[in-house]
N, C-alpha and C positions, 0 to 999 in steps of 0.2 A: 715129817716131812723131812727131807734132808738134800742136801745141795745136787745129791746122784740124780735126784728124779727131773733135774733140769737140765737143759743143754750144757755140755760142757764148752767153753770158749779156750780157744788157744792163741796166744800172742806173744810176742818177744818181751815185752814189758808186763812181769808178773803182776805189777800194782793195778794194772788195768784187768787183769784175770779176777784178783782179788775182791777189788770193788764189785765188780759184776757178781759173782759168788754171794757176797756180803748182801747186796740188795735183794736177793731173794730171798735170804735169812730175814732180814728186817720186813720186808712185806707182811710176813706172816705176822707181825704185831699189829698191823692195821686191816687184818683182815676179819670184819665183825661179823659174827653169826647170831643175830638176836631172837630169842626164842617168843616170837609175835607172829599172832595167827594172820596169814597172807603174805608173810614174809619168807623169802625162799631160804629152804635149810642149807643151801650153797655158800650163802653169807654175802657180804658185799666189801669193799674195799673203800673204807672212809678215813680220811685223817680226822683226828677227833678236834673238834672246833670249841673249846670253852666247854659248857655243861652240855650243850645241845648234841644230840647226835644228828649232824647234818648232812646230806648227801648232795654233790655239787655238780651239777652239768658240766663245767668246765674241766673239772678234774676226772670225771668217769670218762669223757670223752679223750682225754689225752691219755689215761692210763691204759686206755684199751690198747694202745699202740705197742706196750711192752709185754702186756698180758698174752698177748697171742704167741709169746714165745714161751711160756712157762709149762709146755707138754702139757697142756690141759691138768695141771696141778690147780690152776686158778681159772674161773669161767670168766673169759673177758667179756662175755655180753650180759652178764648178770645183773651188773649196776645200771647198765643203759637198760633193760628190760624194766628195771624200777620206773624210769621216766616215762617209757610208754603206757605202762599200766596206768600212770596217774594224769594221762593226757584227759583234758577237761572238755565239755561237749563242742566248744568254739573251736576245738584245735590247740588251745592253749597249751604249752610244756614249759613249767616254770623253771628258773635257774638253780634253785636251791629247795630241797623239802626237809623236813625233820624225818629222820627214816621211820621212829617208832610210830608217827601217828599219821603219816603221809600227809600232814599239811603243808601248804606251800609257804615259804618264807619271803613275803615281799617287803621292801624298804620304802621309806619316803622318797628316796632318790633313783628309785626303780620300781614304780607301783606295780608294772604289769609282769614284771620278774622276768624280763627277757634276758638270755645269755647268747653268746655267739652263735648261729646255727650250724653246726658243723657235724650234725648226726649222721649225715650220708657219706661223708669223709670216711667216719670211723667204720660205718657198716660195710663200706667197699673194700677196707682194708682187710676187715673181718672175713668177707668172701674169699679174699685169696689167700687166706691162711686156714681156712675150714672148708671151703667149696659147697658151702650150706646154701643151695639155692631156695630151699623152702622158707629158710628164716627171712630172706629178702622178700619171697611174696606175702608172706606174712606180716613184717612190718612197714610195707610198703603203704596201705591205706593210712597209717599212722604218720607216715613223714609227710605224706601228699597233706594231710589236715592240717600238720604244723606248718607246712609252707603256706598254706592258704592263710593261716590265724597272722602269721608275719608278715604277709603281704596286706591283708585288711587293716591289721593295727599299726603299722609304721611306715607303709609306703607314701610318699609325698607326689606332688603334680609334676616334679622334674624327674620322677622315675627313680630317684634314690631314696633310701630308707634313714629315718630319723629316730635315732634311738639315745637314751641317757648313758654320758661316759662310763658309768660303773659297770655296764652290760659289756665293756671290754676288759674289766677287771683293772685297767691301769688309771687307777682311781685320783692320784695326785699327779698324772703327768699334765705337762702345761698345754692343756688343748680345751681350756674352758670355754673358749669363744667358739669351738668347733659345733656346728649343727648337723653336719653330714661327716660321719665317721668313716675313714677310710678303710679301717679294719674290719668294722660291722658289715660295710658294703661288699667289701671283698669277701668276706666270710660267706656271705649270702649266695655270692657267684661261685665260690668254692662249693658249697652246698648244692647247687643249681646243677654244676659240671657233673658231680657224683651222682644226682639223683637221676640225671640224663644216662649215666652209665650203668646205674641199677636198673633203669627201663629197659636198657639195650639187655642187660642179662637176662631179663625176662621176656626179650623177645616183643616187647612191646612198642611199637612203633610211635604212637600216639602222645605215649609218656615220655619216651626219649624227646621226641620232638618239642613237646612241652616245655620241657626244663631247659634244652639247648636255645629256645627262642628267650627265654628268661635269663639265661647264663649271658646271651649275646648282647642283652639290652643293657645288662649292667656294665659288660665289659667296655660297650661304646661309652656310656656315660663316667665310668671311671677314667677312662681314657681321656675323655675329652675336659672334663671337668677337674680331675685332681691331678693329673700329672703336670709338672711344670718343667718345660724344657731346659729353662735356665739353671735348675738347682738339680735336673736329671733324678727326679725325685716325686713321689706321691705323696700328696698333701691331704688334711682334712681341708673341709670347705666350711664357710660361715653361712648364715642364713641367706645372704644376698650372693651365694655361690662364688664369692671370694677366696682364692686360697689363702690358707695361714702360713706363717713363715717356719713353723715348726716341721723338724724332720724327727719324727719319731720312729720306733721299732716298727710301729703300724704299717709303715710306707712300704714294707717287704711282703706282706702278705699276697700283693699282686702279684708275685713269682710264682706262690703256690697255685693260684686259679690260673696261671697261664694266660695273664692279661697283658703283659706289655710284649712288643714284637722284638724280633732279635736286637734291634738300634737301642731302644728303650730299655730293655734287660740289660744290657752292656755297660750303660752309664748307670744304672741301679746297682749292678754288682760292682763297680767300680767303688763306690761308697764303702765296700766291706773291705778293702784295701786301703783306703785312705783314713790315715790315723787323726786326721782332723776332724772327719764324721763318725763312722761306724767301724772303722779298722784300727781299734785300740789294743793294747795288750791281749784282755781278755775278750774274746768276741762273744757276743755283740752286745753293746750298750744299748738300755731301753729309751735312751735319748740322744740324739747327735753330741759329739763332743765340742763342736762349735756353739753350741746354743748356750746363751746368758745363764740359763737355769740349769746346766749340767753340772753334776757334782760328782766327784771324784769318789766319795762314800757310797754312793750309789742313790740314796735317800729314795728308797721306795721306786717309783717310774720315772726318775731324774738322771739315770746313769746306770743302775742295777743291772747285772746280767741275769737273764731268767732262764731255767734250760728249756721251759716250753717254749719260750721265743726262738730260741737257738735251735730247737728241733724243726720248728716252722720254717725258717730262713734255711736251713740245711736241705729240707725237704722241696722246698722252693728251687734252689740251685741245682737239684737234682733232675727239675723239669726243663732245665735248659742244658743238659749233660755236663754240668759242671762239677763232675764226679772227683775231681782231682782237690778243689777248692773245699767241695762240703766235707772231705776226710780230712783235709788240713784244719780246718775250723772245729771238726768234732775232736780230733786229738789234742789242739790246745786247749780247747773248754775242759776238756776231761783233766788234763794236768792241773788247772786251776781248781777243779771238783777234788782232785786228789791231794792237792796242798791244804785245803782247808779242812780235809779230814783227818790229815796228818801236821797239825801245825806245830811249828819249831822243830819239826821231824820227829815227832812223837808219836808214833802209830798209834791208832785206836783211840786218841784223845780227842778227836774233832768228830764233826759231824757231815751228812748232807744237809745242804741248805736251800731255801726256796729261792734264795737270790744271792748274788756275789758282786764283788766290787767290781769294778770294769778296769782298773790299772793298776791293783795291786792283791796280793794274796788274801783270801777268806772271804766270809761273809759280808755282804753288805751291810751299811748303818745308815740309820734313820732316829737320830736322836730325837728324842721325844714321843717317838711311836712305840707304843708296847707290844710286844708280840711279833715285829718284823725285825729280820726273817725268820719264817717258821724252820724251826730243826727237824731233822729228819723228814722233812717233805719229800715224801716218795712220789706221790703223784705225778712231780714235775721231774724230780731228780732222776726218777727211773727211766725217762725218755733218754736220759745220757748214759747213764751206766748200763743199761740193757739196749734199748733199742738201738740207739746211735753206735753201740758197740758193735752188734750183729751187722747193722745195715748198711753203715758209712765206714767205720775203721777195719773191721773184717771186710765189709764190702757185699754181703750176700743180699739177694734180690729174690723172693720167692712167690710164686703163685701156685696154689694147689690146684685150682680148676685147669690151668694151662699145662701143669705136671712141668713146670720149668723151675730152675735156680740159676740166677745168673751171677756170676762171681766178677765183680767189676772192682778192678785195684790198679794202682798206678803203677806197681812193681811188685816184685814176688818177695815175700817174707815168710818167715816160720809162721804160720797161723792158721786158724781155721774152726771148726765147730765140730763135736761130737754128740750123736744120740740127740739129734732135733728131730721132734715129732712132727711129722707131716699127715696128721690125721691116723691113719694104720700103718705109717711107713716111717720109721727111725733112719734117718740119713748121717753120715759121719763124711766130712770133705776137709783133709788137711793137707797143707804144702809144706814140705821140707825140702834141704839140699842133701843129696847123697853124692858119692862119687861120680855118678852117672849125670848129676846136673839136677835142675829144680825137678821136683817129683810132686805130682798131685796124688794122695791115697784117697780111696772112696770107699763107702760100704751104704750099701741100700738094700732094703726087703722088695721094694718093687721098681721098675722102670721108670724113670724120668730123664727129663731133657736138660741137660749143662751147658751153659755157657760160659767159657773163660774169656773173659774181657780185661786183657793187660793193657792200659789206656795208651795209645799211640803206638803199639808194639804189635798185638796180634789180639784177634777174636775169632771165636770157633766154637760151633754149638755139636755137641756129641750125645747120642743116646747113651745113657748110664744103665747098664742092665743090673737085675737083682745080684746080690752078693758082692764080694770084694773084689776090687780092680785098683789099678794105678796107671798114670800116664806121666811119660816125660814130655816137658813144655817144649824142649827143643825139636822134638819130633812132629810137634803138632804142625 
């Protein structure tokens, strides 16, 4: 396999293109094809975790968001299917398994092995990149059963869900007094929102309505109990439903779930500009910079910048049409990722990391914590170097069932994508400046609908025929 098989990105900063290409090459090192009966010969994407070969729900869900761009060199649904195949009679799907034995890995601090419930979010994204409606039909009973298990096991009388902090992965975050976690409850609202959308795809009104009701119930409780009008932020709450003072990255999950109204969203997003809270040099720290336990070294979840949380925040900004801020933050973040890849200007000497320092270049530090941050941690890093590169820096939003490609950019630059596979259709979209002005060149094997949205300037949708064509922006 070589990088010619993958979509080729074009961007005026060649370093961005290089890190994108190299990410696809590095992923091969983590694609495991175990010769074990019952396991897929297509293989699985796994970050080696000590001696055990473990497959992790969180990594699997997030990595599916960049595997959809692999031109089917990698199956983005393979690792997800492993979890569905190991569902228990009561509906439980655990957060980690031994890949070779299929045994769940349960710990003292998380005896039920609950992870953030985001399968439906991943499946909705897969559907829009594959248009495979049959898959939705096949997996829906599994996802329903899983949601029933979460409901039966973790829901409390106040309508919120109580799980251990380790379920969020934010292990050393100063949230020990939290009983009802804002990120878990919001992730469940995200999942309910997309379960409803999957029901709509299947034209199943009852299913759609069931999960809309669950979503609105969670939305109401999160807004009434977890939103603090004084801080303009969503907080964890304790056993007695008192809001806790800490502002963590978890407070931005409600953007992804479309929970805040415009007014609340404005206040929440203002924290991303504020250098006293989350608007630090390297967006976005896992703990607010004004917290007494914030640490410039990162110290795990006390300030470190994690690529998967940045991805979550940026996708949340998109929900409120803040495309310009989403792009600006994605570019700033990627520059810090590049700096750690070339420490002291030495190319190819560094790595992609699990976490980065919030106010300086380089990986996060956590003295005394062995193995943190993990290097070449592609399950998170690939979100920055591949998914954000295509979706936010170049600005492409693609839906195969709708036959649409939206190009959302603040201004025209020399950039684009070449040979992106949309099922059995390879497309190319490139912009450059000629003597006649800004021009977009396109190539496609089948008809699709293209929307160019130059923010604040012009927006136009055109049917793009098969073959080659070009358009002058000034003539639109």
